[in-house]
C-alpha positions as CSV (number, residue, x, y, z in Angstrom):
1,M,0.2,-0.2,-0.1
2,N,1.3,3.2,-0.8
3,V,-0.1,6.7,1.2
4,E,-0.1,10.3,0.2
5,L,-0.5,12.4,3.0
6,V,-2.8,16.0,2.2
7,S,-2.8,19.0,4.6
8,V,-5.6,21.1,3.9
9,G,-5.5,25.0,5.0
10,T,-4.2,28.3,3.7
11,E,-3.4,28.4,7.2
12,L,-1.0,25.9,7.0
13,L,0.8,27.6,4.0
14,L,1.0,30.9,5.5
15,G,3.0,29.2,8.5
16,D,0.0,30.4,11.1
17,I,-0.2,27.2,12.1
18,V,2.3,23.9,12.4
19,N,1.8,20.9,10.9
20,T,2.3,18.3,13.3
21,N,-0.6,15.6,11.9
22,T,2.4,15.3,9.0
23,A,4.5,13.6,11.2
24,Y,2.4,11.7,13.6
25,L,1.0,9.8,10.6
26,S,3.9,9.1,8.9
27,K,5.7,7.7,12.5
28,E,2.0,6.1,12.6
29,L,1.8,4.6,9.6
30,A,5.7,3.6,9.1
31,N,4.8,1.5,12.3
32,I,2.1,-0.4,11.3
33,G,3.8,-1.6,8.0
34,V,2.2,1.3,5.5
35,N,4.4,3.2,2.6
36,V,4.2,6.9,2.8
37,F,4.9,7.6,-0.6
38,K,4.5,11.6,-0.9
39,H,2.9,14.5,1.8
40,T,1.4,17.7,0.6
41,T,0.0,20.5,1.8
42,V,-2.9,22.2,-0.1
43,G,-4.6,25.6,0.5
44,D,-8.7,25.6,1.1
45,N,-9.3,26.4,-2.6
46,K,-11.5,23.6,-4.9
47,G,-9.2,23.6,-8.1
48,R,-6.5,23.0,-6.5
49,L,-6.9,20.4,-4.0
50,L,-9.1,18.0,-6.9
51,R,-5.3,19.0,-9.0
52,T,-3.9,17.3,-5.6
53,F,-6.0,14.0,-6.1
54,D,-5.6,13.8,-9.3
55,R,-1.7,13.7,-9.0
56,A,-1.3,11.5,-5.8
57,F,-3.3,8.7,-7.3
58,N,-0.9,8.3,-9.9
59,S,1.8,6.7,-7.2
60,S,-0.1,5.5,-4.8
61,D,-3.4,3.9,-4.3
62,T,-4.7,5.5,-0.5
63,V,-5.2,9.4,0.1
64,I,-5.3,10.3,4.1
65,V,-6.6,14.3,3.9
66,T,-6.8,16.0,7.6
67,G,-8.0,19.3,8.1
68,G,-11.4,21.2,5.6
69,L,-14.1,19.0,7.2
70,G,-15.3,22.4,9.9
71,P,-18.8,23.6,9.2
72,T,-17.8,26.6,6.9
73,D,-17.4,27.5,3.5
74,D,-13.8,27.4,3.1
75,D,-13.8,23.8,4.6
76,I,-13.9,22.1,1.2
77,T,-12.0,18.2,1.8
78,K,-15.4,16.7,1.8
79,E,-17.1,18.3,-0.5
80,C,-14.0,17.2,-3.1
81,A,-13.8,14.0,-2.4
82,A,-17.2,13.1,-3.0
83,E,-17.1,14.9,-6.5
84,Y,-13.3,13.3,-7.3
85,F,-15.7,9.9,-6.8
86,N,-18.9,10.9,-8.6
87,R,-20.9,11.2,-4.9
88,D,-23.7,12.9,-4.2
89,F,-24.7,13.2,0.1
90,Y,-27.4,12.1,2.5
91,L,-27.7,13.5,5.6
92,D,-26.7,10.6,8.4
93,N,-29.0,11.5,11.1
94,Y,-26.6,9.7,14.0
95,S,-23.7,11.6,13.2
96,W,-25.9,15.1,12.8
97,E,-27.0,14.2,16.6
98,K,-24.3,14.0,18.0
99,I,-23.2,17.4,16.3
100,Q,-25.9,18.8,17.9
101,D,-25.5,17.1,21.6
102,Y,-21.5,18.2,21.3
103,V,-22.6,21.4,20.5
104,L,-25.6,22.4,23.1
105,K,-22.8,20.8,25.3
106,Y,-19.7,21.9,24.6
107,S,-19.8,25.7,22.5
108,K,-20.0,28.8,24.5
109,N,-23.4,29.5,23.3
110,N,-24.9,26.8,23.2
111,V,-26.6,27.8,19.6
112,L,-27.1,25.5,16.5
113,T,-26.2,26.7,13.8
114,I,-27.4,26.0,9.9
115,N,-23.1,25.9,8.6
116,N,-23.3,22.8,11.7
117,K,-25.6,20.8,9.6
118,K,-23.2,20.0,6.9
119,Q,-20.5,18.5,8.8
120,A,-23.5,15.3,8.6
121,M,-23.9,15.3,5.1
122,I,-22.1,12.0,3.9
123,P,-21.2,11.0,0.6
124,N,-23.4,7.8,-0.9
125,G,-21.2,4.6,-0.3
126,A,-18.8,6.7,2.3
127,I,-17.4,4.7,5.4
128,V,-18.2,6.3,8.7
129,L,-15.3,7.6,11.3
130,E,-17.2,8.4,14.4
131,N,-15.4,11.5,15.4
132,F,-14.9,10.7,20.2
133,C,-13.5,13.7,20.3
134,G,-15.1,16.5,18.7
135,T,-17.9,17.5,15.7
136,A,-17.1,16.5,12.2
137,P,-17.0,12.6,11.4
138,G,-14.3,11.2,9.1
139,I,-14.7,9.3,6.2
140,I,-13.5,6.2,3.8
141,L,-14.6,6.8,0.5
142,E,-13.7,3.6,-2.1
143,D,-13.0,3.8,-5.6
144,N,-11.6,0.3,-8.0
145,G,-9.0,-0.1,-5.7
146,R,-8.5,3.6,-4.4
147,R,-9.2,5.2,-1.2
148,I,-9.2,8.7,0.1
149,I,-9.5,8.6,4.5
150,L,-10.8,12.3,5.1
151,M,-9.8,13.2,9.2
152,P,-10.4,16.3,10.6
153,G,-7.0,18.6,11.0
154,P,-7.5,19.8,15.1
155,P,-4.8,17.4,16.2
156,R,-6.9,15.7,19.5
157,E,-9.4,14.7,17.2
158,M,-7.3,13.3,14.3
159,K,-5.1,11.4,16.3
160,D,-8.0,9.6,18.3
161,M,-9.7,8.6,15.3
162,F,-6.8,7.2,13.9
163,I,-6.2,5.1,16.8
164,K,-9.4,4.2,17.2
165,S,-10.7,3.5,13.6
166,V,-8.1,4.4,10.7
167,K,-5.7,2.2,12.1
168,P,-8.0,-1.1,12.6
169,Y,-9.1,-0.2,9.2
170,L,-5.2,0.1,6.8
171,E,-4.4,-3.5,9.5
172,K,-7.2,-5.3,8.1
173,L,-6.7,-4.2,4.3
174,S,-2.6,-6.6,5.5
175,E,-1.8,-9.3,5.7
176,Q,1.1,-9.1,7.7
177,K,1.3,-7.8,11.4
178,F,4.3,-4.7,12.5
179,V,5.4,-5.0,15.6
180,S,8.1,-2.1,17.0
181,K,9.8,-1.7,20.3
182,Y,11.6,1.8,21.5
183,I,14.3,2.1,22.6
184,R,16.2,5.2,24.0
185,F,19.4,6.1,24.9
186,Y,21.8,8.8,27.3
187,G,25.3,10.0,27.0
188,I,26.1,8.9,23.0
189,G,25.0,11.1,19.8
190,E,24.2,10.2,17.3
191,S,26.6,10.1,14.9
192,L,27.9,7.8,17.0
193,L,26.0,5.7,18.2
194,E,25.4,4.9,14.6
195,D,28.7,3.7,14.1
196,K,28.3,1.8,17.0
197,I,26.0,-0.4,15.4
198,K,27.2,-0.1,11.3
199,V,27.6,-3.4,11.2
200,I,23.2,-3.6,12.4
201,L,22.6,-0.9,10.0
202,D,24.5,-2.1,7.0
203,N,23.3,-5.4,6.9
204,Q,19.2,-5.1,8.7
205,T,16.5,-6.6,6.5
206,N,13.4,-7.5,9.0
207,P,13.3,-5.8,11.3
208,T,14.5,-2.7,10.4
209,V,16.6,-0.3,12.8
210,A,15.9,3.4,12.7
211,L,17.9,6.3,15.2
212,Y,16.1,9.6,15.6
213,A,17.9,12.4,17.6
214,K,16.0,13.8,20.0
215,T,17.2,16.8,23.0
216,G,20.2,15.7,24.7
217,E,19.6,11.6,23.6
218,V,18.9,9.5,20.8
219,L,15.6,6.9,20.3
220,I,16.1,4.1,18.4
221,R,12.9,1.9,16.7
222,V,13.2,-1.4,15.6
223,T,10.1,-2.8,13.7
224,A,9.4,-6.7,12.6
225,S,7.4,-7.9,9.9
226,G,5.7,-11.3,9.8
227,K,2.5,-13.1,9.8
228,N,1.7,-13.0,13.3
229,K,2.6,-11.4,16.7
230,E,4.6,-13.8,17.9
231,Y,7.3,-14.0,15.3
232,C,7.2,-10.2,14.8
233,D,8.3,-10.5,18.9
234,K,10.8,-12.7,18.7
235,L,12.6,-10.9,15.8
236,V,11.8,-7.8,17.7
237,E,13.4,-9.5,21.1
238,Q,16.4,-11.1,18.7
239,K,17.2,-7.6,18.1
240,I,17.4,-5.8,20.7
241,V,19.2,-8.3,22.8
242,E,22.4,-7.6,19.2
243,L,22.1,-4.2,20.6
244,E,22.3,-4.4,24.0
245,N,25.9,-6.5,23.1
246,L,26.9,-3.4,21.4
247,V,25.6,-0.5,23.7
248,G,24.0,-1.9,25.9
249,E,25.5,0.5,28.5
250,Y,23.7,3.5,27.2
251,I,20.2,2.3,26.9
252,Y,17.9,3.3,30.1
253,L,14.5,2.5,28.6
254,I,12.7,0.5,26.1
255,G,9.2,0.1,25.5
256,D,6.3,0.7,22.8
257,E,5.5,3.4,21.7
258,S,4.2,5.5,24.6
259,I,7.8,6.1,25.4
260,A,8.5,7.5,21.7
261,Q,6.9,11.0,22.1
262,S,9.0,13.3,24.2
263,Q,12.2,14.4,24.4
264,S,13.4,13.2,27.1
265,E,11.8,9.9,29.8
266,L,14.4,9.8,32.0
267,P,12.4,11.5,34.6
268,Q,10.0,9.6,34.4
269,V,12.3,6.1,35.0
270,V,14.1,8.1,38.2
271,A,11.1,8.8,39.6
272,G,10.1,5.3,39.4
273,L,13.6,4.1,40.7
274,L,13.0,6.1,44.0
275,I,10.1,5.2,44.4
276,D,9.5,1.7,44.1
277,N,12.9,1.5,46.1
278,G,11.7,3.6,49.0
279,L,14.7,5.9,48.0
280,T,14.5,9.7,49.4
281,I,16.2,12.9,47.3
282,S,17.0,16.3,48.1
283,L,18.7,19.4,45.7
284,A,20.4,22.3,45.5
285,E,20.7,24.0,42.3
286,S,22.3,26.9,41.3
287,L,22.8,26.4,38.0
288,T,19.8,24.9,37.2
289,G,17.2,27.2,38.6
290,G,14.5,24.9,39.7
291,Y,14.1,23.4,36.9
292,L,15.8,19.2,37.8
293,T,13.8,20.0,40.7
294,S,10.3,20.8,38.4
295,L,11.4,17.7,36.4
296,L,10.7,15.4,38.9
297,V,7.4,16.8,41.2
298,Q,6.1,16.0,37.2
299,N,5.5,12.5,38.4
300,S,2.6,11.2,40.5
301,G,4.0,9.9,43.5
302,I,7.6,11.3,44.0
303,S,6.3,13.6,46.8
304,N,7.1,10.2,48.8
305,S,10.6,10.6,48.0
306,L,11.5,14.3,47.1
307,K,11.9,15.7,50.4
308,E,13.5,19.3,49.7
309,S,15.0,21.7,46.7
310,I,17.6,25.2,47.7
311,V,17.6,26.9,44.5
312,S,20.7,29.0,45.9
313,Y,21.2,30.7,43.1
314,S,22.9,33.4,44.6
315,N,26.5,33.1,46.5
316,I,24.7,35.1,49.4
317,S,22.2,32.0,49.3
318,K,24.9,29.4,49.5
319,I,26.6,30.3,52.1
320,N,23.3,31.2,54.3
321,N,21.5,28.4,53.5
322,L,23.7,25.5,52.6
323,N,27.3,26.7,54.7
324,V,29.0,27.5,51.4
325,K,32.5,29.5,52.9
326,E,33.2,32.4,51.3
327,E,36.4,32.2,51.1
328,T,36.0,29.1,49.2
329,I,34.1,31.0,46.8
330,K,36.2,33.2,47.0
331,S,39.5,31.2,46.5
332,F,37.9,28.8,43.3
333,G,34.9,30.3,42.5
334,V,31.7,30.0,42.3
335,V,31.5,27.4,39.2
336,S,34.3,25.0,40.4
337,E,34.2,21.5,42.0
338,E,34.8,23.0,45.3
339,V,32.0,24.9,45.7
340,A,29.7,21.7,44.4
341,Y,31.3,19.8,47.5
342,E,30.5,22.2,49.8
343,M,26.5,23.1,48.5
344,L,26.4,18.9,48.7
345,K,27.7,18.3,51.9
346,G,25.0,21.6,53.3
347,L,22.7,19.8,51.5
348,I,23.1,16.3,53.2
349,E,23.4,18.5,56.9
350,K,20.2,19.5,56.8
351,T,18.2,16.8,55.2
352,D,18.3,13.6,56.4
353,T,18.2,11.9,52.7
354,D,19.9,8.5,50.6
355,I,20.2,11.0,46.9
356,A,22.0,14.2,46.5
357,I,22.6,16.3,44.2
358,S,23.8,20.1,43.6
359,T,24.3,21.7,39.8
360,T,27.1,24.9,40.0
361,G,27.8,26.5,36.7
362,Y,28.1,28.9,33.4
363,A,24.7,28.8,31.6
364,D,25.8,31.5,29.5
365,G,27.7,35.0,29.1
366,N,31.1,34.1,29.5
367,I,34.4,31.9,28.1
368,D,33.7,29.0,30.3
369,A,29.2,29.0,29.4
370,G,28.9,25.6,29.4
371,L,31.0,24.2,32.1
372,V,29.2,22.8,35.1
373,Y,30.0,20.9,38.2
374,I,27.2,18.1,39.5
375,G,27.3,17.1,43.4
376,V,26.1,13.5,43.8
377,Y,25.7,11.8,47.1
378,Y,24.2,8.4,47.8
379,K,24.3,7.3,51.2
380,G,27.9,8.3,52.8
381,E,29.6,8.6,49.4
382,I,29.8,11.9,47.8
383,S,31.4,12.5,43.9
384,I,31.7,15.6,41.8
385,K,31.6,15.4,38.2
386,K,32.6,17.9,35.7
387,C,31.2,18.5,32.4
388,Q,31.3,20.8,29.5
389,F,27.9,21.3,27.6
390,N,27.5,22.9,24.4
391,G,24.3,25.3,23.5
392,D,22.0,28.4,24.8
393,R,21.1,28.9,28.1
394,S,17.8,27.0,28.0
395,R,20.1,23.6,26.4
396,V,22.5,23.9,28.7
397,I,20.3,24.0,31.4
398,D,18.3,20.7,30.4
399,R,21.8,18.7,29.7
400,V,22.9,19.0,32.6
401,S,19.5,18.7,34.8
402,K,19.4,15.5,32.2
403,E,23.1,14.8,33.0
404,A,22.0,14.4,36.9
405,L,19.3,12.8,36.2
406,N,21.2,9.6,35.1
407,E,23.5,10.3,37.0
408,V,20.6,8.8,39.6
409,R,19.3,6.2,37.4
410,K,23.1,4.4,37.6
411,I,23.2,4.8,41.4
412,I,20.6,3.4,42.2
413,L,20.4,0.1,39.1
414,E,24.3,0.1,40.7
415,N,22.8,-0.7,44.3
416,I,20.1,-2.3,44.6
């Protein structure tokens, strides 16, 4: 199956809205073995959209369209698809009842307008896809081995409809089964990781291995195809073992697509390790300014582990709240191994905790920008890690926080 993804909306062409739908659908379709042949974005123009359908079917048997299913006159996607396959319309009573209920329940004015009914008009012979998050139903039109699949433009509505209706529909069209697993790496860049697993990449057939760069991390997707899930699972697991043998020291998480969306899963992983092992942690943040703490507190249940966080950004705060000696700052500088050590020591004295972290460094502003010291304490032992990060202020802060989290992760795993 070859698919062309068509995004409809003049606002997309003008850059008023970022097109996240195409990236999402490309990834989801790849996971089920559907070949995405091309991406197209077209404005709200009937002639252009009809020509887009014409051109798309020269190379693809399936066109998936997002956007243009609203109630206003410039929402023309459904009308163009119906014209292209020469279909008339009928009023779908179930869809109309749902639209009425939704509008009266959720619209600001609780008023139905004449154009709301437009969304319940369905081309003859179409498969109707229920919209559980909005008003516009989705539509599948089939014609002599060709199909046009229409979904709403708002990402929340589109994603829900794809998972519940479109994905199962497409999977039934193929006898092949596809299974994917994702591996998250920290502490190694994309280029070096690619080099270390080159033997796998150069000889891949089934499963396939794909690399994706994240902020300070790398994600790998392993996808296998076969006649049944059990066979695919076995192939995927074998390939993961091969990857672990080559670069296992950098792997911090393996899972399904739920772990693949974010830039990092380290905060969730570390929070889970702290909670599951009954460990407590305290933080003294200078450079990171509370960002490290904020990454942890986003996780439910962390209150059982996070004892205290002190943002000691100024020198006077370090002196008053963490007992850092003024002469230490004068002698070695506020960004130094010695200050990171005293910050950590002062924090430990204030809090009875299993693990403690301190951060101090330069985010920007001088020739030492990116120079960082991370203090780590675990049950009586202290170590200080010196790092040099590149990037702007926010990137350095993010990288320091993740580096600290990774140090916590490694310490816990080494001692449980």
